[in-house]
Steps between C-alpha positions, in 0.01 A plus 500: 500500500626848415501767765420862427781745570434864568740785436599493867628146437659564162717785630697226675632400155644848440866561578579751774515847345315375191185617326155343486208585275158355572169513315301359794380833638627405848869587492696397808677753716857573395737278696873416495570800276269367227311760299144396418286628213130430449463480121173551319480310175274561204482297182667685213590287197665791317728581792587132546588471130726807530676352804547169316651686204741686731597171662548336160715792379719477809403850616324356805659232715371265763733331744379145573650293780368170371241366259321173560224311321151535646519139622771614742292778658556359850878517450467855366306602811762341725776692321308827522435455871865411562604819319808330357408506133676826409187666363139429407394140447311457174264215416514399134166403346512318170233613252206264446 
């Protein structure tokens, strides 16, 4: 059974002095020098396409600590909580 984590729990996966962005609407209090941002998201296909183009052109970069297949989501969560992955943990989803 999967448990539900709130932002107060997920901040434990953030390195001391790091940054956390949440879309949950219930951001945790800043702790251990971590800056917390409550992000409001709206669907915008045009903006997403522009960001993808910038990423594809190399004008926008994204530092990824590790990338794992979706089947290894539990391992990805363990790595994120441990904070030893060197950056964001990305789950790779293969198209259809």
